[in-house]
RODO-2510 file (C-alpha; in nm, 4 decimals, decimal comma):
residues 389
     n   res          X          Y          Z
     1     x     3,4475    -1,1992    -0,6466
     2     x     3,6640    -1,0569    -0,9203
     3     x     3,9514    -0,8805    -0,7411
     4     x     4,0265    -0,6479    -1,0358
     5     x     3,7340    -0,4184    -0,9617
     6     x     3,4170    -0,3915    -0,7596
     7     x     3,0806    -0,4711    -0,9148
     8     x     2,8800    -0,1564    -0,9948
     9     x     2,5240    -0,1944    -0,8664
    10     x     2,2464     0,0564    -0,9404
    11     x     1,9265     0,0594    -0,7323
    12     x     1,6373     0,2317    -0,9118
    13     x     1,3151     0,3272    -0,7323
    14     x     1,0314     0,5563    -0,8377
    15     x     1,0344     0,7890    -0,5384
    16     x     1,1815     0,7886    -0,1891
    17     x     0,8582     0,8235     0,0059
    18     x     0,8027     0,7120     0,3655
    19     x     0,7457     0,3427     0,2957
    20     x     0,8890    -0,0007     0,3528
    21     x     1,0210    -0,0452    -0,0012
    22     x     1,2029     0,2861     0,0156
    23     x     1,3502     0,2259     0,3609
    24     x     1,4701    -0,1219     0,2674
    25     x     1,6291     0,0153    -0,0510
    26     x     1,8099     0,2873     0,1431
    27     x     1,9291     0,0330     0,3980
    28     x     2,0782    -0,1816     0,1206
    29     x     2,2501     0,1194    -0,0345
    30     x     2,3933     0,2199     0,3035
    31     x     2,5090    -0,1282     0,4043
    32     x     2,6248    -0,3005     0,0835
    33     x     2,9745    -0,4471     0,1266
    34     x     3,1925    -0,1757    -0,0290
    35     x     3,4756    -0,4253    -0,0728
    36     x     3,2563    -0,5999    -0,3303
    37     x     3,0167    -0,3341    -0,4614
    38     x     3,0127     0,0238    -0,5819
    39     x     2,6623     0,1569    -0,5238
    40     x     2,4474     0,3973    -0,7245
    41     x     2,0983     0,5063    -0,6168
    42     x     1,8600     0,6503    -0,8779
    43     x     1,5177     0,7804    -0,7726
    44     x     1,2533     1,0297    -0,8720
    45     x     1,3052     1,3687    -0,7125
    46     x     1,0822     1,5040    -0,4369
    47     x     1,0480     1,2196    -0,1866
    48     x     1,0444     1,2636     0,1910
    49     x     1,3553     1,0461     0,2202
    50     x     1,5625     1,2417    -0,0347
    51     x     1,7703     1,4073     0,2432
    52     x     1,8534     1,0682     0,3933
    53     x     1,9626     0,9447     0,0505
    54     x     2,1822     1,2494    -0,0105
    55     x     2,3524     1,1953     0,3262
    56     x     2,5018     0,8771     0,1779
    57     x     2,7055     1,0729    -0,0774
    58     x     2,9906     1,0284    -0,1666
    59     x     2,9859     0,6708    -0,0337
    60     x     2,6822     0,6144    -0,2577
    61     x     2,6407     0,7934    -0,5901
    62     x     2,2919     0,9479    -0,5678
    63     x     2,0962     1,0695    -0,8709
    64     x     1,7488     1,2247    -0,8189
    65     x     1,5601     1,2585    -1,1475
    66     x     1,2649     1,4995    -1,1784
    67     x     1,1538     1,3066    -1,4905
    68     x     1,0852     0,9860    -1,2930
    69     x     0,7297     1,0319    -1,1636
    70     x     0,4532     0,8142    -1,0190
    71     x     0,1618     0,8839    -1,2571
    72     x     0,1675     0,7326    -1,6054
    73     x     0,2669     1,0220    -1,8332
    74     x     0,3875     0,8910    -2,1728
    75     x     0,6043     1,1938    -2,2520
    76     x     0,7743     1,2120    -1,9115
    77     x     0,8075     0,8327    -1,9019
    78     x     0,9913     0,8420    -2,2353
    79     x     1,2179     1,1220    -2,1096
    80     x     1,2848     0,9246    -1,7899
    81     x     1,3688     0,6144    -1,9940
    82     x     1,6202     0,8043    -2,2082
    83     x     1,7752     0,9651    -1,8986
    84     x     1,8066     0,6270    -1,7267
    85     x     1,9734     0,4691    -2,0309
    86     x     2,2290     0,7496    -2,0454
    87     x     2,3003     0,7277    -1,6723
    88     x     2,3483     0,3513    -1,6731
    89     x     2,5835     0,3729    -1,9703
    90     x     2,7807     0,6592    -1,8171
    91     x     2,8203     0,4761    -1,4852
    92     x     2,9108     0,1461    -1,6593
    93     x     2,6684    -0,0453    -1,4385
    94     x     2,7037    -0,4232    -1,4041
    95     x     2,3794    -0,4965    -1,2201
    96     x     2,0516    -0,3048    -1,1979
    97     x     1,8153    -0,3737    -0,9072
    98     x     1,4750    -0,2047    -0,9500
    99     x     1,2013    -0,1431    -0,6928
   100     x     0,8342    -0,0367    -0,7260
   101     x     0,6147    -0,0744    -1,0341
   102     x     0,6990     0,2350    -1,2420
   103     x     1,0755     0,2204    -1,1822
   104     x     1,0572    -0,1558    -1,2215
   105     x     0,9305    -0,1262    -1,5790
   106     x     1,1335     0,1759    -1,6928
   107     x     1,4490     0,0747    -1,5051
   108     x     1,4609    -0,2793    -1,6433
   109     x     1,4052    -0,1708    -2,0030
   110     x     1,6629     0,1058    -1,9582
   111     x     1,9062    -0,1596    -1,8346
   112     x     1,8368    -0,3708    -2,1423
   113     x     1,8870    -0,0746    -2,3776
   114     x     2,2036     0,0317    -2,1941
   115     x     2,3507    -0,3169    -2,2208
   116     x     2,3550    -0,3862    -1,8455
   117     x     2,4255    -0,7601    -1,8151
   118     x     2,2377    -0,8366    -1,4886
   119     x     1,8841    -0,7205    -1,4023
   120     x     1,6938    -0,7930    -1,0796
   121     x     1,3556    -0,6599    -0,9717
   122     x     1,1954    -0,6655    -0,6265
   123     x     0,8164    -0,6883    -0,6143
   124     x     0,7096    -0,4956    -0,3039
   125     x     0,3486    -0,5728    -0,4008
   126     x     0,2237    -0,5983    -0,7600
   127     x     0,0835    -0,2921    -0,9369
   128     x    -0,2320    -0,4875    -1,0249
   129     x    -0,4988    -0,6404    -0,8021
   130     x    -0,8421    -0,8102    -0,8387
   131     x    -1,0422    -0,4961    -0,7575
   132     x    -0,8804    -0,2959    -1,0372
   133     x    -1,0639    -0,1856    -1,3518
   134     x    -1,0173    -0,4948    -1,5726
   135     x    -0,8556    -0,3269    -1,8789
   136     x    -0,6094    -0,1413    -1,6536
   137     x    -0,5246    -0,4632    -1,4705
   138     x    -0,4607    -0,6352    -1,8052
   139     x    -0,2252    -0,3534    -1,9128
   140     x    -0,0230    -0,3758    -1,5888
   141     x    -0,0019    -0,7536    -1,6128
   142     x     0,1045    -0,7358    -1,9768
   143     x     0,3793    -0,4852    -1,8946
   144     x     0,5061    -0,7109    -1,6152
   145     x     0,4988    -1,0175    -1,8447
   146     x     0,7021    -0,8447    -2,1172
   147     x     0,9468    -0,6942    -1,8713
   148     x     1,0026    -1,0295    -1,6995
   149     x     1,1600    -1,1411    -2,0294
   150     x     1,4521    -0,9023    -1,9673
   151     x     1,4824    -0,9838    -1,5956
   152     x     1,7270    -1,2338    -1,4472
   153     x     1,5574    -1,2661    -1,1088
   154     x     1,2297    -1,1573    -0,9500
   155     x     1,2520    -1,1021    -0,5763
   156     x     0,9232    -1,1162    -0,3865
   157     x     0,8817    -1,0157    -0,0218
   158     x     0,6153    -1,2825     0,0375
   159     x     0,5410    -1,6278    -0,1024
   160     x     0,1902    -1,5151    -0,1920
   161     x     0,3343    -1,2510    -0,4273
   162     x     0,5163    -1,5261    -0,6171
   163     x     0,1934    -1,7237    -0,6479
   164     x     0,0090    -1,4148    -0,7754
   165     x     0,2812    -1,3439    -1,0304
   166     x     0,2907    -1,6982    -1,1657
   167     x    -0,0890    -1,7100    -1,1786
   168     x    -0,0739    -1,3986    -1,3998
   169     x     0,1922    -1,5760    -1,6120
   170     x     0,4641    -1,3320    -1,5173
   171     x     0,8035    -1,4947    -1,5495
   172     x     0,9013    -1,8526    -1,4676
   173     x     0,9150    -2,0279    -1,1316
   174     x     1,2943    -2,0417    -1,1498
   175     x     1,3124    -1,6603    -1,1692
   176     x     1,1421    -1,6092    -0,8329
   177     x     1,3200    -1,5754    -0,4996
   178     x     1,1439    -1,5002    -0,1695
   179     x     1,3422    -1,2526     0,0418
   180     x     1,1360    -1,1125     0,3271
   181     x     1,1509    -0,7446     0,4145
   182     x     1,3571    -0,6844     0,7253
   183     x     1,3614    -0,4404     1,0139
   184     x     1,5919    -0,3608     1,3063
   185     x     1,3878    -0,4591     1,6171
   186     x     1,6049    -0,2669     1,8626
   187     x     1,4842     0,0611     1,7101
   188     x     1,1300    -0,0059     1,8372
   189     x     1,2036    -0,0819     2,2020
   190     x     1,0889     0,2284     2,3879
   191     x     1,1217     0,2688     2,7677
   192     x     0,8034     0,3035     2,9709
   193     x     0,8899     0,6552     3,0864
   194     x     0,9027     0,7757     2,7260
   195     x     0,5774     0,5987     2,6420
   196     x     0,4050     0,7904     2,9211
   197     x     0,5373     1,1205     2,7849
   198     x     0,4180     1,0358     2,4330
   199     x     0,0677     0,9442     2,5537
   200     x     0,0509     1,2717     2,7441
   201     x     0,1662     1,4667     2,4356
   202     x    -0,1025     1,2968     2,2287
   203     x    -0,3649     1,3855     2,4886
   204     x    -0,4613     1,0174     2,5084
   205     x    -0,4427     0,9903     2,8867
   206     x    -0,5413     0,6389     2,9941
   207     x    -0,7646     0,5757     2,6930
   208     x    -0,7129     0,2508     2,4987
   209     x    -0,5438     0,3437     2,1712
   210     x    -0,5317     0,1776     1,8304
   211     x    -0,2679     0,2904     1,5809
   212     x    -0,2997     0,3134     1,2026
   213     x     0,0255     0,3724     1,0132
   214     x    -0,0681     0,4301     0,6510
   215     x    -0,1484     0,6741     0,3761
   216     x    -0,5024     0,7295     0,2510
   217     x    -0,4717     0,5533    -0,0860
   218     x    -0,7531     0,3169    -0,1964
   219     x    -0,5131     0,0221    -0,1475
   220     x    -0,5294     0,0857     0,2295
   221     x    -0,9122     0,1030     0,2260
   222     x    -0,9108     0,4009     0,4657
   223     x    -1,2893     0,4295     0,4959
   224     x    -1,2896     0,0802     0,6449
   225     x    -1,0964     0,2258     0,9407
   226     x    -1,3893     0,4582     1,0049
   227     x    -1,6336     0,1669     0,9873
   228     x    -1,4208    -0,0368     1,2275
   229     x    -1,4099     0,2445     1,4832
   230     x    -1,7862     0,3020     1,4511
   231     x    -1,8407    -0,0595     1,5623
   232     x    -1,5504    -0,0688     1,8086
   233     x    -1,6782     0,2271     2,0126
   234     x    -1,9878     0,0186     2,0972
   235     x    -1,7578    -0,2426     2,2529
   236     x    -1,4884    -0,0088     2,3913
   237     x    -1,6606     0,3302     2,4385
   238     x    -1,3486     0,5371     2,5131
   239     x    -1,1307     0,3993     2,2308
   240     x    -0,9033     0,6425     2,0435
   241     x    -0,7821     0,5764     1,6891
   242     x    -0,4423     0,7402     1,6304
   243     x    -0,3708     0,7803     1,2582
   244     x    -0,0167     0,8584     1,1428
   245     x    -0,0055     0,9191     0,7691
   246     x    -0,1086     1,1630     0,5028
   247     x    -0,1712     1,2149     0,1366
   248     x    -0,4629     1,2422    -0,0998
   249     x    -0,7840     1,1039     0,0473
   250     x    -0,7388     1,2314     0,4010
   251     x    -1,0035     1,5029     0,3675
   252     x    -1,2638     1,2478     0,2512
   253     x    -1,1918     1,0318     0,5553
   254     x    -1,2130     1,3302     0,7909
   255     x    -1,5515     1,4260     0,6387
   256     x    -1,6778     1,0709     0,6946
   257     x    -1,5607     1,0794     1,0558
   258     x    -1,7612     1,3987     1,1105
   259     x    -2,0649     1,2610     0,9255
   260     x    -2,0718     0,9596     1,1566
   261     x    -2,0111     1,1673     1,4707
   262     x    -1,6804     0,9995     1,5529
   263     x    -1,4626     1,3106     1,5974
   264     x    -1,3883     1,2271     1,9610
   265     x    -1,2485     0,8877     1,8629
   266     x    -0,9959     0,9989     1,5982
   267     x    -0,6612     1,1745     1,6181
   268     x    -0,5045     1,2577     1,2801
   269     x    -0,1324     1,3243     1,3116
   270     x    -0,0171     1,3488     0,9497
   271     x     0,3181     1,2004     0,8533
   272     x     0,5344     1,1157     1,1513
   273     x     0,8896     0,9891     1,1882
   274     x     0,8521     0,8774     1,5540
   275     x     0,6943     0,5427     1,4661
   276     x     0,8549     0,3614     1,7609
   277     x     0,7114     0,6118     2,0101
   278     x     0,3626     0,5900     1,8578
   279     x     0,3656     0,2103     1,8651
   280     x     0,4758     0,2197     2,2268
   281     x     0,1956     0,4596     2,3169
   282     x    -0,0765     0,2512     2,1484
   283     x    -0,2145    -0,0911     2,2402
   284     x    -0,2569    -0,2493     1,8968
   285     x    -0,2054    -0,1860     1,5262
   286     x    -0,4874    -0,1914     1,2688
   287     x    -0,4262    -0,2596     0,8999
   288     x    -0,7236    -0,2599     0,6586
   289     x    -0,5357    -0,3029     0,3285
   290     x    -0,6935    -0,4667     0,0230
   291     x    -0,3556    -0,5873    -0,1066
   292     x     0,0053    -0,5677     0,0098
   293     x     0,3525    -0,7083    -0,0340
   294     x     0,4663    -0,7864     0,3179
   295     x     0,3631    -0,4806     0,5230
   296     x     0,6556    -0,3375     0,7152
   297     x     0,4210    -0,1828     0,9727
   298     x     0,3284    -0,5319     1,0932
   299     x     0,6934    -0,6126     1,1637
   300     x     0,7379    -0,2758     1,3353
   301     x     0,4392    -0,3478     1,5610
   302     x     0,5818    -0,6877     1,6528
   303     x     0,9192    -0,5316     1,7344
   304     x     0,7392    -0,2945     1,9725
   305     x     0,5559    -0,5897     2,1314
   306     x     0,2177    -0,4858     1,9957
   307     x    -0,0419    -0,7262     1,8482
   308     x    -0,1948    -0,6667     1,5069
   309     x    -0,5457    -0,6829     1,3608
   310     x    -0,5190    -0,6972     0,9823
   311     x    -0,6809    -0,8117     0,6631
   312     x    -0,5654    -1,1535     0,5420
   313     x    -0,4260    -1,0335     0,2095
   314     x    -0,1053    -1,1027     0,0131
   315     x     0,1933    -1,1534     0,2434
   316     x     0,0300    -1,0391     0,5685
   317     x    -0,0641    -1,3938     0,6845
   318     x     0,3028    -1,4940     0,6513
   319     x     0,3714    -1,2749     0,9545
   320     x     0,0364    -1,2409     1,1358
   321     x    -0,0841    -1,5737     1,2737
   322     x    -0,4516    -1,5653     1,3694
   323     x    -0,5044    -1,6003     1,7430
   324     x    -0,1303    -1,6174     1,8123
   325     x     0,0156    -1,2706     1,7492
   326     x    -0,2983    -1,0973     1,6269
   327     x    -0,6218    -1,1457     1,4378
   328     x    -0,6822    -1,1803     1,0634
   329     x    -1,0059    -1,0816     0,8912
   330     x    -1,1389    -1,0670     0,5379
   331     x    -1,1116    -0,7319     0,3558
   332     x    -1,3974    -0,4946     0,4497
   333     x    -1,4907    -0,7091     0,7538
   334     x    -1,5321    -0,4110     0,9845
   335     x    -1,7258    -0,6130     1,2418
   336     x    -1,4588    -0,8832     1,2645
   337     x    -1,1768    -0,6291     1,2992
   338     x    -1,3699    -0,4399     1,5677
   339     x    -1,4262    -0,7598     1,7665
   340     x    -1,0579    -0,8543     1,7383
   341     x    -0,9482    -0,5133     1,8608
   342     x    -1,1980    -0,5209     2,1473
   343     x    -1,0475    -0,8485     2,2714
   344     x    -0,6995    -0,6919     2,2756
   345     x    -0,8136    -0,3695     2,4403
   346     x    -1,0270    -0,5352     2,7091
   347     x    -0,7903    -0,8151     2,8079
   348     x    -0,4361    -0,6835     2,8445
   349     x    -0,3041    -1,0326     2,9284
   350     x    -0,4054    -1,1539     2,5822
   351     x    -0,2583    -0,8407     2,4252
   352     x     0,0734    -0,8883     2,6068
   353     x     0,0879    -1,2575     2,5165
   354     x     0,0208    -1,1849     2,1497
   355     x     0,2688    -0,8983     2,1511
   356     x     0,5377    -1,1291     2,2878
   357     x     0,4522    -1,3879     2,0220
   358     x     0,4918    -1,1180     1,7581
   359     x     0,8432    -1,0437     1,8820
   360     x     0,9207    -1,4118     1,8381
   361     x     0,8440    -1,3846     1,4653
   362     x     1,1294    -1,1377     1,4197
   363     x     1,4043    -1,3909     1,3883
   364     x     1,6004    -1,4961     1,0859
   365     x     1,4359    -1,3896     0,7619
   366     x     1,2639    -1,0763     0,8993
   367     x     1,5863    -0,9075     1,0106
   368     x     1,7634    -0,6399     0,8057
   369     x     2,1066    -0,8091     0,8032
   370     x     1,9489    -1,1360     0,6849
   371     x     1,7618    -0,9558     0,4080
   372     x     2,0806    -0,7842     0,2911
   373     x     2,2842    -1,1066     0,3013
   374     x     2,0216    -1,2865     0,0917
   375     x     2,0105    -1,0025    -0,1623
   376     x     2,3880    -0,9935    -0,1962
   377     x     2,3889    -1,3726    -0,2256
   378     x     2,1423    -1,3459    -0,5145
   379     x     2,3631    -1,0825    -0,6786
   380     x     2,6518    -1,3280    -0,6630
   381     x     2,4452    -1,6057    -0,8238
   382     x     2,3318    -1,3863    -1,1136
   383     x     2,6801    -1,2394    -1,1676
   384     x     2,8346    -1,5866    -1,1738
   385     x     2,5796    -1,7061    -1,4290
   386     x     2,6827    -1,4176    -1,6516
   387     x     3,0524    -1,4884    -1,6002
   388     x     3,1171    -1,1525    -1,4339
   389     x     3,2697    -1,2941    -1,1131
***
């Protein structure tokens, strides 16, 4: 790279919530090669991971903007756009890397208006999907199409996301690059003695446990979890569903649990940071999403040696192989997911074999260092094309 100065890279993300996109972004900001890059992180204010971001200062320049918000609010979006343009100009940024739908649109146009020469966007799952209200889906697709015109590269975390984008006529094939989300497997290896303590703290005893790690947004189809458990208890009567997550929609799910008389089969924990302990204490992971990028929770379960039952949507089948490290079902197939879970809970040999197969997936492209190396390699390609290195 140019030895006269380091390249100034700005990561922009809507909000630092507890999610895979946010954790991967923070990892990149923490670990970028400081001999080559100066790093700026710009995010909406008020996320659960804000303290972790601020811990990076002064190594990373962190800017938390109250104007950058999730809901579409034309006035605040305009204010956020103006603020982003001013920040990028002030920091003399060479390359902008955006994450998430809202920041992806505003951040890329701000980069264009600020004269930033290199613009990259990571699709952690598109903001549109087939079950969306058609006019709203058209608006989101149109915004992505127009914004792709000012984007040098589109990173997708799963091959299926690239197919979906091209099918919607977003960008050109040459713009797309698949870079899988990564994790650090060692963080999810929990000793048996600790697992026993966690199960005791949860009050699970010797009951077979299924873990759900998700919020309650419609994307995750949370009511399907209730339907799965209603069928699963007929096959595994003492099953306990442990749910770590929060947000809008939880009260509706809790009411449905009560309505169906399933209170004894659910344990709602709210947001938790001890994901490794919870995975260790449970026997399998359930994911009922209607659409995804490449769900980080699947990789976390594999790292903990736990099999997965999930819907076969977006990038999930690129990690979950049916009958090998878990079971895949169609969205809303509560019966199929219940049967898959019952197999894992009744036959621990199958569960252990599938869990071990899941660990085998976590090689190469699903590791954090590999993800970072591929991202920095892409930066180099784009910077060279623009004559900046």
